[in-house]
N, C-alpha and C positions, 0 to 999 in steps of 0.2 A: 400543450399549454399546461395541462395538469402536472406533467413531469417537471416543468420549469417552476411552477408555483411551489411544488413540494421542495425542490432544490433551494429556491430563493428564500422560502419561508422557514425552513427547518435546518438550514446549514449550520446555524450558530449552535444548535443542540446536538448535532451528530457529525462526528468526524468522517464517517463513511459518506454521508450526503455532501459534506463540505468538499471532500476530495473530488467530487464530481465536477467541481469548477475547473479542474485541469483540462477537461474535455470540452469546456464551453468557451465562448468568446469573452474578450476583455470588456464588452459592453456591460456585463454584470457588475464589474468593478466600478465602472463609471456611474451606473445607476445607484449602486450602494453608496458611493461618495456623495452623489446628489441628495439622496435621502438623508444622509448624515448631516449635511448642511441644513436641510429643512428641519430635522428633528432638534438639532442643537439650537437653531434659531428660536424655534417654538419654546424650547425649554428655558432659554435665557430670557425671552420676552415674558413668559408666564411667571418665572421666578422673580422678575423685577417689578411686575405689575399686580398679579393676583393677590399677594399677601399684604398689599398696602393698607387696605381697610382694616385688616386685623392688627397690623402694626399701629395704625392711627388710634384705633379703639383702645389699645393697650398703652397709650402714651398720655397718662393722666395730666402730667405737668404741662405738656405742650398743648393739650386741648384747653386747659384752663387759661394758658397764655393767649391762645388764639381768640377765645371768647371774650376775654377782658380787653384785648386789643381792638376788636371790632365793635365792642360797646363804647370804647373811648373815641374811636375814629370811624365814623360811618362810611361805608363804601357804597357807591351807587353804580349799578351795572346798567348799561344801555348799549345796544348794538354790539355786544361781545367786547365791550371796553369798560374798564373800571375807572371811576374818578373819585377823588377825595378832596375835601375842602382844604386840607393842609398837607404839608410834606413832613413826614416823621423820619428822622435820620439820626444816626449815632456816629460819633467820631471814631476814627481808626483806633485810637488808644483804648476805646471801650470794648474792643474785641476780646480782650482778656478778662473782662468783667464777668461775674457769675450771672447765671440766668439767661433766658432767651433774649435775643436781640431783634428788634423790629425796625424795618424800613418800609415806609409807604411813600412812594413817589410815582404818582400817576400822570406826570407830565408825559407828552408823547415821546415815543422812542426816538423820534427825529429831533427832539429838542436840542439846541446847540449848547455846548458847554463854554462858559466864559473862562477859558483856561488862562494860565499864567505861563509865559515863555521866559526862560532864564538860561544862563550858561554857567557851567562849573569849570574851574581850572583842571586840566588833565593831571597836574602834579599835586592836586589837593588844595583846599583853601575855600574861602567864602564864595558863594554864588553871586553873580551880578545879573541885573535885568538884561533882557534882550536889547533894549534901547541903549544901555551902557555898552554892551558888546559891539553894537553897530558903530559906536563912536570911537572904538579902539583903532589903532594903526593896523594895517593888514598883517604885519608880522606878528602882532600880539594875538590876533584872532585865532591863529592856528594853535594857540595854547589852551583853547577852550572847547568844551563839548556843549552842543545845544540840547536842551531838554524842555519839556512842557509839564506842567502840573495841573491836573484836572481839579476843579473846585466844587462841582455840583451846583454852581450858580448858573442860572439860565441866561444865555445871551439872546436878547430880543432885538431883531434887526429892524430898528426904527428907520424912518426916512433920513434922519440926520446922520446916523451911522453909515447907511448905504451911500449917502452923498459923499462922505469922507472916503469911503472905499473907492468910489468912482473917480474922485479927484486924484487919488494915489495911482490908480490904473492909467488914468489919462497922462500922468506925468512919468510913467514908467519908461525906462530906456531899453527894456527888453522887448525886441521886436515881435517875438513869438507871443508874449503876453499882450502886447498892444493889438495884435491881429485877433487873438481870441476875444479880447474885450470888444473890439469892433464888431465881430461876428455876433457876440452876445447882444450888443446894443441894437443890431439890426433885427434881432428876433424879439425885442422887448415887447412889441405889440401882440405877439402870439403867446406870451407867457403870463401867468397870473402874477400879481404883485409879489406874493410870497415866493414863487419859483424864481422870479427875477432877482429878488434881494438875496436869496441863498446862493444863486449862481454867481452873483457879483462877489459875495463874501468868499465863496470857494476859490474864485480866481484871485482874489486879494491875498488869501492865505498862501496860495501857490507862488505869488509874486513877492510877498514880504518875508515869508519864513522859509527856512530849509524844508526839505521833503518831510511831510508829516505822516506818510503812509505806514511807517513802522508803528505808529500809535493808533491809527485809524485807517481801515481799508480804503475809505473814500477820501482820506486826508482832511476831513472836516470833523473835529472833535465833538462828540455827543455826550450828553449827561449820562446816558445809560452806561457808557464805557467807564465812567468814573466809578460806578459801583462794582463793575467787574474787576477793574485794576486794583482798587483799594480794599475790596472786601471778598467778593466771590472767588477770586483766584488765589486767595490766601489759604494756605493749608491749615493755619491755626484757627480759622473761623469755623465754628460749629454752633449748633442750636440757635437757629435764626429763622426768620420769615421775611422775605422781600416780596412786596406787592407792587407790581408795575401796572401800567394801563392795559397791557396785552398779555401778561403772564404773571405767575408767581413762582418763586423758588424758595425751598425750605429745607431744613435739616432738623431732625429731632431724635431724641433717645426714647425708646420704649421703657416701660416700667422694668423690663428685664435687662436694660442696658444696651440693647441693640441699636446701632447707629443707622438711621434711615434718611436718605436724601431724596427729594422729589421735585418734580416740575409740573406746572399746570397751566392750562389756558382756559378761556372763558366761553368757548364756542357752544357749550351745552347748557349754559346757565341763563335762565330767564331774566329779563329786565327787572330791576327792583333794588331795594336797599338791603345790604348785608348787615345784620346785627349779631350780637353774641349768640342768640338762640339758633340762628341759621348758619353759624360759622362752620360747624362740623360738615354739614352738607355742602357748603361752598367749597371747602378744601377738597373733599372727596370728588365732587363733580368736576372741579378744575383739573384734578389729576386724571380722571377718566377722559376728559377732553383732549389730553395730550397723548393718548394711546397711539393714534396714527403716526405722530411724529416720532414717538419712542420706537415704534416698530421699524421705521426707516433707519433710525440710529443703530439699533441692534442688528439689523440686517447688514448694514455696512460694516459693523464690527465683526460679525461672523465671517463675511467675505474677506475681510482684512486678514483673518486668521486662516483662511483656506489653504495657503501653502503649508502651514504647520500641520493642519488636519490631514492634508495629502501625504506629508512626509511620514506621519505616524505609521500607517499600514505598510508603506514602502520600506521603512526602516525595519519593521518587524518581519516583513517578507525576506529581507536580506539576512536577518538573523536566523529565520527558519531555514532558509536555503543553506546557510553555513552549518547549522546543527544537523539537518537531514543528510547533508553530504558527508559529514563526519561519521554519522551513524550508518551510512551506506544503505539507506532504506530504499523502497521501491523507486526506481529511476523515473517513473512517470510523475511522481509527486515531489521530487526534490529538485526539479528544474526551477530556475528563478521565476520564469513566467508562471509556472504552476503555483508557486508560493504566493505570488502577487494576486492571482485569481482567487486562491483560497482565502487570503486576507480580505479580499473584496466581499466574499460571501459572509464575513462576520460583521461588516460595517453597519448595515442598517439597524440590526437589533442592538448592537453595542451603543449606537447613538441614541436609540429609543430609551434604553435603560439609563444612559447618561442624562437625557432630558428629564426623565422622571425624578432622578436623584437630585438634579439641579433645582427642579421645581420645589421639591420638599425642602431643600436647603434654603430656599428663598424665605422661609418662615423663621429661620434660625441664624442665618449668616448675613453679614453686612454686604451692601452692594459692591464695595470695593473688591472684596474677596470673591464675591459671586460671579463677577464678569470674567474672571480668569480660571475659576474652578472647572468649567466644562472641558478645557484642554487637558487638565490633569486627570479628571474622572474618565474621560473618553479613552485616553491612552492606557490608563490602568485596566479598564475593562478589556480592551483589545489585548493588552499584554498578558493578562491572566488567561484569557481564552486561548491565546497562542501557546502559552506555557502548558496548558492542559493538553492541547493538541500534540505538542512535541513529546510530552511525557508518555502519552498513550501510543505514539508512534514508536517510541523506544521499547515500551512494554510489548507491543505487538511484534516488533523485530526480534526481541528475545524469545518470545513464544515460538515464532516461526523457525528460528535457528535450532531450538530444542527439538522441534518436531521433525526437522529435516536433517539435523546433524550438521548444519552449516548454512550458508547463504542459499536462499532459494533462487531458482533460475530468474525469476522476476526481479530479484534484487541485485543481479550482477551489475557491476559497474560498466559504464559506457566503454 
């Protein structure tokens, strides 16, 4: 055990110890790879989370914007949900305006969007309403594309609206729709009024409109999607704060010009009113509350890059094998399997150094760059260590040849 610990712990610092990998099993490579994933994950997570408070404290303009916003619109927190007496919204064209942009919409994430359905000619031209499209002859309909436009206006399913949807479903000629509606009607007594109305509405959308799943996974347009489609998914949007009932999303620039994006939830925030004086603590605690979710996101990100991380030592092993074969070094260490095992002995420490570098970079580099930097740094560390190993193998080969006047017995080709 002591011998293995010395090998595994010191291989990165000693070529002699590293070459001992050739006599050991491939499990050391697998262990090194597993530790690499763990260290890189920890580095990425720490780099994206630990510097946040420092970044926020050094963002004077954003802090002033947040405090003024919460003084103007009070937020009430109860049972990990935020509510506000009004909706604060900006129009899409205001994205290009100077200064920070504020959206406060604490309607439930399930709130329905009163969307507009329309159709546009495939050859170009003015749009028409969906009702106008339905009145067209069948041969004309093929010349149009169906689309919907989110409005951020909430659709409230009143009894009158639901009755109209029921009437339409009753008169539908689609037998599958009629069967689904009958099954729904049979379950009406077991559903709450709200559940029943939304189920009727969802079935109505399925019967009346073309497939809406490309807009909404559930095929039922929600107000929250309006913000994602029109704002948050726009590359040109920056310097903003969106506050929803269950989360907040923001982007700001530090006094040094560093771009910082963040996400937060309210799980750790006590019930009460958020005013300007408590705004800073509110933002920081919301960000801290999202750490478990961010850990999950970054773990999936690291595992998504696992094939690339695996290919790095394998590619360097192939290069080492080619170089050592050309140099005709000791046959025991120039086998491809030996080269792979030796690369495996470098992995854990290379990834640890990579994680530390990434963590430090978190204080100086934007998140967009930060999430791809580990792959570059990790490869460079491995490449430099491999280059040092190959250079010293060449030096040792030359020394041996000078001492023996030619190739040593140990270095004879196969």
